[in-house]
N, C-alpha and C positions, 0 to 999 in steps of 0.2 A: 531459498536462496535468499542472499541479500543482494534483491533485485537492484535497489538504488545504486550500490556502487559496481555489480556486477564482478563481483570477486567469484562467484559460483558455489559458495558455500551454503547451503541450502536453510539452515537454521542458525546461521550467525550474524547475530545482530551486534555484533563488535562491541556491545556493551551500552548501547543506544537503541531505546525502543523505536525510535524515530524512522530505522532502516525497516524495508519491508522485506519480511522471511515469510518461508511456506506456513509457518504458524500463523503470520498476520491473515494471509489469504484463506486459510480454513475458518478462522476467526469470521469472516466478512461472509464465508460461503456459508456457514452454521446460523448466521444472522439472518439471509435472504433465504435462509433454506433451498439452498442450492447446492450443488457437487462444486467441489474443488477446481473439476475440469470446466464447468459452466463460467466459474467466474472468471479463470483466465482466458476464457473464450470474449466473455464480455470486457475484460480487460483489452484484449487484443483488440477487437473492435472499436473501443472508447480511445485507444493511443493511437490508432489510425485515423479517425475520425479528427482528433485534434493535430495530428501531424497535418492534415488536410486543411484544415478548418483555423488553425493557431490553437496555441494555448491558452485558455481562458486564464483570466488575471484572479488569482484567488488570494484575496488579502486574509483570510482567516487559516491560511495553511499552518498546520503543527499546533494550532490553538488549543485543540483538544487536550495534547499533550503538556504543552505549557500550563493548563489549569490543572493538569493532574498532579503535575511536579511542584506546583506551587506550596510553599511552606506556609501551613498552618498558622 
């Protein structure tokens, strides 16, 4: 689903690959040799930890996408 906006449309990235979809989660699962369910559980634990301890400042957020979209 487009988890980032909460619309509930599981595969709709709204024309912007920065949105998180089920396909995004599946690619993460494949990269880590995990199931989709394991990745979702890990994300749930990570989100809970960040809620309790503060969200870390991540200055490179979105940098990978910016690099891929940079014109040659």
